[in-house]
N, CA, C and O of each residue as an XYZ file, in Angstrom:
364
protein
N      23.329    247.156     35.614
C      23.878    247.293     34.279
C      24.855    248.459     34.225
O      25.866    248.416     33.525
N      24.529    249.498     34.978
C      25.397    250.677     34.996
C      26.744    250.355     35.657
O      27.773    250.896     35.250
N      26.749    249.500     36.648
C      27.985    249.108     37.324
C      28.912    248.347     36.377
O      30.129    248.527     36.418
N      28.345    247.509     35.536
C      29.149    246.761     34.557
C      29.762    247.718     33.548
O      30.926    247.564     33.180
N      28.995    248.705     33.096
C      29.494    249.690     32.145
C      30.628    250.509     32.762
O      31.627    250.782     32.098
N      30.478    250.900     34.029
C      31.545    251.638     34.705
C      32.802    250.779     34.839
O      33.922    251.259     34.663
N      32.592    249.496     35.154
C      33.721    248.580     35.272
C      34.465    248.450     33.947
O      35.695    248.483     33.927
N      33.746    248.305     32.852
C      34.357    248.175     31.530
C      35.095    249.460     31.163
O      36.192    249.406     30.605
N      34.506    250.606     31.471
C      35.149    251.890     31.179
C      36.441    252.039     31.985
O      37.451    252.504     31.456
N      36.412    251.649     33.257
C      37.618    251.741     34.088
C      38.704    250.798     33.591
O      39.882    251.155     33.607
N      38.331    249.598     33.149
C      39.305    248.654     32.590
C      39.902    249.223     31.306
O      41.107    249.106     31.082
N      39.081    249.833     30.468
C      39.572    250.430     29.224
C      40.525    251.588     29.513
O      41.551    251.722     28.846
N      40.199    252.419     30.494
C      41.077    253.530     30.869
C      42.408    253.008     31.412
O      43.466    253.552     31.094
N      42.356    251.963     32.223
C      43.570    251.369     32.771
C      44.448    250.792     31.656
O      45.663    250.989     31.655
N      43.840    250.087     30.720
C      44.586    249.509     29.597
C      45.211    250.606     28.743
O      46.356    250.482     28.307
N      44.465    251.672     28.506
C      44.997    252.788     27.716
C      46.203    253.428     28.398
O      47.197    253.745     27.744
N      46.114    253.615     29.709
C      47.228    254.210     30.451
C      48.456    253.301     30.416
O      49.576    253.781     30.244
N      48.254    252.006     30.578
C      49.377    251.069     30.566
C      50.015    251.000     29.175
O      51.241    250.978     29.062
N      49.204    250.968     28.125
C      49.746    250.881     26.778
C      50.459    252.157     26.370
O      51.436    252.096     25.624
N      50.003    253.303     26.835
C      50.706    254.546     26.500
C      52.075    254.573     27.162
O      53.039    255.060     26.570
N      52.175    254.052     28.397
C      53.477    253.974     29.065
C      54.374    252.966     28.349
O      55.571    253.199     28.184
N      53.792    251.851     27.928
C      54.551    250.824     27.219
C      55.044    251.339     25.877
O      56.146    251.003     25.442
N      54.217    252.163     25.215
C      54.611    252.715     23.921
C      55.831    253.616     24.079
O      56.732    253.582     23.241
N      55.873    254.414     25.130
C      57.030    255.266     25.380
C      58.285    254.457     25.643
O      59.364    254.805     25.163
N      58.149    253.369     26.408
C      59.296    252.505     26.677
C      59.739    251.786     25.411
O      60.934    251.571     25.208
N      58.800    251.414     24.567
C      59.141    250.717     23.328
C      59.934    251.629     22.398
O      60.876    251.185     21.742
N      59.557    252.891     22.344
C      60.294    253.838     21.498
C      61.707    254.016     22.030
O      62.661    254.032     21.252
N      61.856    254.151     23.350
C      63.196    254.280     23.926
C      64.027    253.024     23.687
O      65.227    253.117     23.431
N      63.406    251.861     23.766
C      64.116    250.613     23.502
C      64.552    250.529     22.047
O      65.667    250.093     21.761
N      63.693    250.937     21.128
C      64.041    250.920     19.710
C      65.196    251.879     19.425
O      66.087    251.551     18.642
N      65.192    253.043     20.041
C      66.287    253.991     19.863
C      67.585    253.414     20.419
O      68.641    253.556     19.802
N      67.515    252.766     21.574
C      68.702    252.164     22.171
C      69.259    251.056     21.284
O      70.475    250.954     21.116
N      68.394    250.233     20.719
C      68.849    249.163     19.823
C      69.499    249.759     18.583
O      70.526    249.259     18.124
N      68.918    250.814     18.039
C      69.517    251.483     16.881
C      70.896    252.045     17.196
O      71.822    251.920     16.394
N      71.031    252.662     18.360
C      72.339    253.201     18.751
C      73.363    252.089     18.955
O      74.534    252.255     18.615
N      72.933    250.966     19.504
C      73.850    249.833     19.674
C      74.304    249.305     18.317
O      75.478    248.977     18.146
N      73.393    249.218     17.353
C      73.770    248.756     16.015
C      74.764    249.704     15.353
O      75.717    249.256     14.715
N      74.550    251.003     15.499
C      75.489    251.980     14.932
C      76.848    251.857     15.611
O      77.882    251.943     14.949
N      76.853    251.655     16.931
C      78.112    251.497     17.654
C      78.851    250.243     17.195
O      80.074    250.262     17.050
N      78.117    249.155     16.966
C      78.758    247.934     16.483
C      79.347    248.113     15.085
O      80.430    247.606     14.792
N      78.639    248.827     14.237
C      79.152    249.086     12.885
C      80.412    249.938     12.954
O      81.380    249.679     12.238
N      80.404    250.954     13.815
C      81.590    251.804     13.955
C      82.772    251.009     14.524
O      83.912    251.219     14.109
N      82.509    250.105     15.462
C      83.573    249.266     16.017
C      84.131    248.338     14.940
O      85.339    248.108     14.887
N      83.264    247.805     14.085
C      83.715    246.945     12.999
C      84.571    247.723     12.010
O      85.597    247.222     11.551
N      84.163    248.937     11.681
C      84.961    249.783     10.783
C      86.325    250.066     11.405
O      87.344    250.015     10.716
N      86.350    250.362     12.691
C      87.619    250.596     13.366
C      88.508    249.377     13.337
O      89.711    249.495     13.104
N      87.937    248.197     13.570
C      88.730    246.970     13.521
C      89.280    246.727     12.119
O      90.438    246.338     11.967
N      88.463    246.952     11.100
C      88.922    246.771      9.717
C      90.065    247.723      9.405
O      91.036    247.332      8.757
N      89.964    248.966      9.858
C      91.039    249.921      9.602
C      92.317    249.548     10.353
O      93.416    249.761      9.842
N      92.185    248.995     11.556
C      93.376    248.536     12.279
C      94.035    247.391     11.523
O      95.258    247.369     11.379
N      93.243    246.445     11.042
C      93.791    245.319     10.287
C      94.459    245.819      9.000
O      95.523    245.327      8.623
N      93.850    246.777      8.339
C      94.449    247.337      7.122
C      95.751    248.076      7.442
O      96.715    247.996      6.681
N      95.778    248.783      8.552
C      97.007    249.470      8.961
C      98.125    248.487      9.262
O      99.279    248.727      8.909
N      97.787    247.380      9.914
C      98.797    246.349     10.166
C      99.289    245.769      8.850
O     100.484    245.516      8.693
N      98.384    245.558      7.907
C      98.775    245.059      6.580
C      99.761    246.019      5.903
O     100.777    245.592      5.354
N      99.450    247.314      5.950
C     100.354    248.285      5.334
C     101.713    248.309      6.034
O     102.744    248.488      5.385
N     101.715    248.128      7.358
C     102.984    248.079      8.081
C     103.773    246.838      7.704
O     104.993    246.911      7.554
N     103.107    245.695      7.546
C     103.790    244.476      7.140
C     104.333    244.581      5.727
O     105.361    243.980      5.413
N     103.645    245.350      4.855
C     104.092    245.502      3.469
C     105.455    246.179      3.384
O     106.155    246.018      2.384
N     105.848    246.930      4.406
C     107.160    247.578      4.412
C     108.260    246.528      4.519
O     109.324    246.679      3.918
N     108.007    245.457      5.284
C     109.036    244.473      5.579
C     108.978    243.218      4.725
O     109.947    242.459      4.708
N     107.890    242.968      4.021
C     107.741    241.728      3.254
C     106.854    241.968      2.044
O     106.184    242.998      1.958
N     106.844    241.025      1.109
C     105.962    241.174     -0.063
C     104.482    241.209      0.356
O     104.111    240.674      1.401
N     103.655    241.838     -0.468
C     102.240    242.001     -0.098
C     101.499    240.686      0.188
O     100.657    240.639      1.085
N     101.804    239.613     -0.570
C     101.080    238.369     -0.316
C     101.451    237.774      1.043
O     100.595    237.184      1.701
N     102.696    237.914      1.475
C     103.089    237.450      2.798
C     102.494    238.348      3.887
O     102.113    237.877      4.959
N     102.424    239.633      3.594
C     101.821    240.555      4.558
C     100.339    240.229      4.755
O      99.838    240.272      5.878
N      99.644    239.906      3.671
C      98.233    239.535      3.773
C      98.077    238.242      4.575
O      97.168    238.122      5.396
N      98.971    237.273      4.333
C      98.917    236.012      5.064
C      99.185    236.243      6.555
O      98.467    235.712      7.402
N     100.205    237.026      6.876
C     100.520    237.316      8.277
C      99.374    238.065      8.948
O      99.057    237.819     10.112
N      98.763    238.971      8.214
C      97.631    239.724      8.754
C      96.433    238.810      9.014
O      95.738    238.964     10.018
N      96.198    237.867      8.116
C      95.096    236.921      8.306
C      95.349    236.046      9.528
O      94.435    235.791     10.313
N      96.582    235.590      9.690
C      96.924    234.773     10.862
C      96.706    235.582     12.137
O      96.153    235.073     13.111
N      97.136    236.829     12.130
C      96.953    237.687     13.299
C      95.468    237.896     13.600
O      95.065    237.860     14.763
N      94.656    238.113     12.573
C      93.214    238.303     12.771
C      92.569    237.030     13.315
O      91.697    237.098     14.180
N      93.001    235.852     12.805
C      92.468    234.601     13.333
C      92.862    234.387     14.784
O      92.063    233.886     15.574
N      94.077    234.757     15.141
C      94.513    234.633     16.535
C      93.682    235.537     17.449
O      93.267    235.120     18.531
N      93.448    236.751     17.019
C      92.634    237.674     17.822
C      91.206    237.141     17.940
O      90.630    237.150     19.028
N      90.635    236.677     16.830
C      89.279    236.127     16.848
C      89.183    234.891     17.726
O      88.214    234.733     18.470
N      90.178    234.011     17.648
C      90.178    232.822     18.497
C      90.278    233.177     19.972
O      89.615    232.567     20.812
N      91.101    234.156     20.280
C      91.214    234.600     21.666
C      89.903    235.172     22.183
O      89.516    234.925     23.325
N      89.231    235.930     21.347
C      87.933    236.478     21.754
C      86.897    235.370     21.948
O      86.070    235.443     22.856
N      86.943    234.343     21.095
C      86.016    233.223     21.269
C      86.304    232.462     22.558
O      85.378    232.035     23.247
N      87.575    232.291     22.886
C      87.915    231.618     24.158
C      87.445    232.430     25.356
O      86.947    231.873     26.334
N      87.604    233.741     25.278
C      87.103    234.603     26.363
C      85.596    234.488     26.496
O      85.073    234.424     27.609
N      84.900    234.460     25.381
C      83.437    234.337     25.392
C      83.034    232.979     25.980
O      82.069    232.885     26.738
N      83.778    231.935     25.624
C      83.471    230.606     26.153
C      83.656    230.560     27.661
O      82.858    229.938     28.362
N      84.700    231.211     28.168
C      84.925    231.257     29.615
C      83.826    232.039     30.321
O      83.419    231.680     31.426
N      83.348    233.099     29.693
C      82.262    233.900     30.289
C      80.962    233.104     30.334
O      80.170    233.272     31.261
N      80.735    232.247     29.354
C      79.502    231.467     29.305
C      79.498    230.346     30.347
O      78.435    229.910     30.788
N      80.673    229.886     30.735
C      80.756    228.770     31.695
C      80.602    229.235     33.111
O      80.647    228.423     34.036
């Protein structure tokens, strides 16, 4: 009976050690995911500001509604190109 109790205690100690290591890795993974999300948000803000800057540059040469249309076409072209690149990477 004592051997079974020792076996159960050793299994419990092993599980505790493994879960404590896993908990540390989980925290690091959560921090990494948070940093990736912040980086994606910052990249999106940068892209929006670039598109707005292009719009303001187009407004110098044409009426605002045409500048908005040209900017939208340019954004769709960039987005389509990125989708084609992603499709090639997946194949």
